[in-house]
MARVEX-717681 format. One record per residue: x, y, z negated of N, C-alpha, C in turn; residue in one letter. Coordinates in pm, whole numbers, plus 32768, in hexadecimal, padded with zeros to 4 digits. Atoms other than C-alpha are relative to their C-alpha. Example, Ala and Ser with C-alpha at 12.3 -4.5 7.8 and 13.67 -1.06 7.14 Angstrom:
<pts>
80597F89800084CE7E3E7CF4805A80788000A 7FAE7F89800685577F967D367FB3806D7FB7S 
</pts>
This chain:
<pts>
80257FF7809185A582347EEF807D7FF27FABM 7F8D7FFF805586BA828C7DFA7FDD7FC87F76Q 80198035808686E081F27CA47FF780777F99N 800E7F90805E869882D07B728090803E7FDAP 7F7E7FCB8028880982EA7B1B803C80578069E 7FCD7FA67F968866837D7C6E7FB880837FFBD 80517F788000874C847B7C59802D80527F87V 7FD27FA5807787C284E37AF4808880358021A 7F7F7FC27FD3891F850B7B8D7FE98079804FA 80267F897F9A888685ED7C957FDD80817FAEM 802E7F94804E87DE86BC7B93807B80377FABL 7F857FD0804D891F86D37ABA8063805C8054R 7FAA7FB57FB489F587457BD97FC8807D8032L 803F7F857FD788F3883E7C4C800980707F8CK 7FF47FA9807088F488C97AF0809280397FE5A 7F707FCC80058A7588EA7B0A801B8064806FC 7FEF7FA27FA98A4489C67C2E80297FCC808AG 7FDA80397F7E8A8388CE7D587F8D80158057W 80637FEC7F9889D589067E9B7FC07F74802AG 804980877FCB88E787FB7F41805A7FBF804FD 7FA780517FA889E487A4805080717FBC7FACR 7F8A803A80408AFD87757F587FCB7F847FACR 8037806A80548A1D869B7E6F7FE67F828062I 8021806D7F9E89A785D37F9D80807FAD8031A 7F7E80437FCF8B1685948019803B7FAE7F8AD 7FD2803C806B8B7B85347EB87FB87F767FD9E 804C8073801B8A6584387E877FDE7FAC8078L 800580417F798A6B83BF7FF17F617FF9802AD 80917FF07FDB88F9842780337FE3806B805CV 80257F927FA28842850881217FE1807C7FA9S 801F7F8080418829867880D07F6C800D7FE5K 808B7FFD801286BA865380FE7FD07FBA7F91N 8021804B807586A985437FFC8025804E7F71T 7FE17FB78074875986237F037FA1806E7FE7V 80607F93800E867487477F4C7F6B7FD07FCBK 8080803E802D854086647F1C7FFD7FE67F70R 800A8019809185A585EC7DC4801780807FB1Y 7FF67F858052860F87447D567F71804B7FFBL 80857FBC7FFC84C187D67DC37FA47FB57FA6R 8065803B805783FC86D17D0A80387FFC7F6EQ 7FCF7FF5807D84DB86FB7BD980307F7F7FC1G 7FD3807F80398556859A7BAC7FC27F8D8055G 8026807D7FBE851084317C007F747FD97FE4W 80858027802583A983B37C1E7FE87F86805CA 801D80717FB68333825A7C987FAF80158071P 80517FE87F7D82A082457DF67F6B7FDB7FD8Y 808C801A801A812882547DD47FAD7FE8808AA 804580177F7B807981A87EF37F71802B7FF0S 80857FC480057F2D82527F547F957F877FE9P 806A805680117DF181A37EE87F9580108073Q 805F7FFF7F897D1B8150801E7F8C7FBC7FE8R 8077804D80187BBA80EE801F7FF77FA4807DT 801680587F9D7B6A7FC380E37F667FEA802AK 808E80067FCE7A367F8581B67FAB7F9A7FBCS 8048806D804379DB7E4B80F97FF780097F5FL 80087FF4809A7A067ECC7F997F6880037FCCD 80838009803778DD7E717ED17FAD7F938038G 804680667FBE78727D5C7FB180417F817FE7L 7FBD8085801379477C447F237F957F8A7FD8E 80698060802C78207B8F7E807FA77FD68073D 805580167F9277527BAF7FB380487FA98070W 7FAF80497FA078717B308093800E7F687FCDL 7FE78086803278AE7A097FAF7F807FA88010Q 809080437FED773479AA7FB07FF37FD18093A 800B80257F6B773279BC812D80627F9C8035R 7F9D805B7FD37873790581597FDD7F777FD1F 802F8084802E77EB77E980897F8D7FD78049L 8080801E7FB8769F77ED812E80197FD6807EQ 7FD5801F7F7F773A77D78286806A7F9A8005H 7F92806E8006783376C6821A807F80248043A 7F837FC57FD2795A7799826E80078035808AG 80007FD07F7B78F0780983C7800D80A08000N 7FEB7F7D80107995795783C27FBE805D8073A 80487FBB7F8A78F879C2851F7F71801D7FCFA 80847FED803077A0799F848D7FF980677F8CV 7FFE7FA7807077F67A57834D801380858031V 7FF07F817FC678757B7584207F7F803B8053L 80857FD07FBE772F7B7A84F07FA980337F9DQ 80517FCF806876767B9683AC802A80897FCFD 7FCA7F78803577517CB0833A7FE1806D8066L 80197FA67F9877197D5F847E7F6380307FF2Q 808F7FE77FFB759C7D3B846E7FCE803F7F7EL 80327FC6808775687D8882FD804680767FD2E 7FBB7F93803976717E8382AE803C8060806DH 7FCA7FA77F9876DA7F108402809A80078007G 7F697FFF800378427EB383D2803D7FA0806AL 7FBA80577FA479217E2884EA80937FFC7FCET 7F728019802F7A657D8F845F80347F878050V 7FB480657FBD7B6F7CA284D17FC57F757FD4S 801A808380277B3A7B2284D080537FD07F93L 7FA1802F80657C5F7B0C83E37FD080277F77A 802E7FCC808F7BA97BC182C27FD57F947FABI 80218062805D7B0A7A88823080787FAE7FCCP 7F88803F802D7C6579E58222804680447F93A 7FBA7FAA806E7CEA7B0D814C7FB07FFE7F8CR 80477FF580847BC37B0F80617FE47F707FC0Y 8019808F803C7BA07990803380697F9D803EF 7F9880667FBF7CEC78E780917FFB7F7F7FC8P 800C808C80317CAF77B47FBC7F8C7FB88047K 806880437FB47B64776B806C80177FF48086Q 7FF580007F797BD477B981BA80797F9C802CV 7F93805C7FE07D1776EA81B67FDD7F74802EA 8025808A7FDB7C79758F81BB7FB780048084P 805D800A7F8F7B9175F282D6805A80218083L 7FAB7FDA7F897CBD765A83C180397F83803ER 
</pts>
């Protein structure tokens, strides 16, 4: 990831008639990096893809079950399998409720 100033320099040099390889050599970057930024027309922050998670929307249900079973993650995961048909890692409760799980470890 280049900073916006370097990308602006790439665009200025291209406008002056420089080739991609010459720009890459001048700025000490890959030719493909120059091509990518020229193709997109400038600098843009990296946008990480938004992924849906299998437990989205079940936070309240998980918290209620976690408290009901006194922090027993294995039992919560069994309930999750029976009621919602989802099989997830045993580490999931620790990710959703780190403050509640920490004293139980």
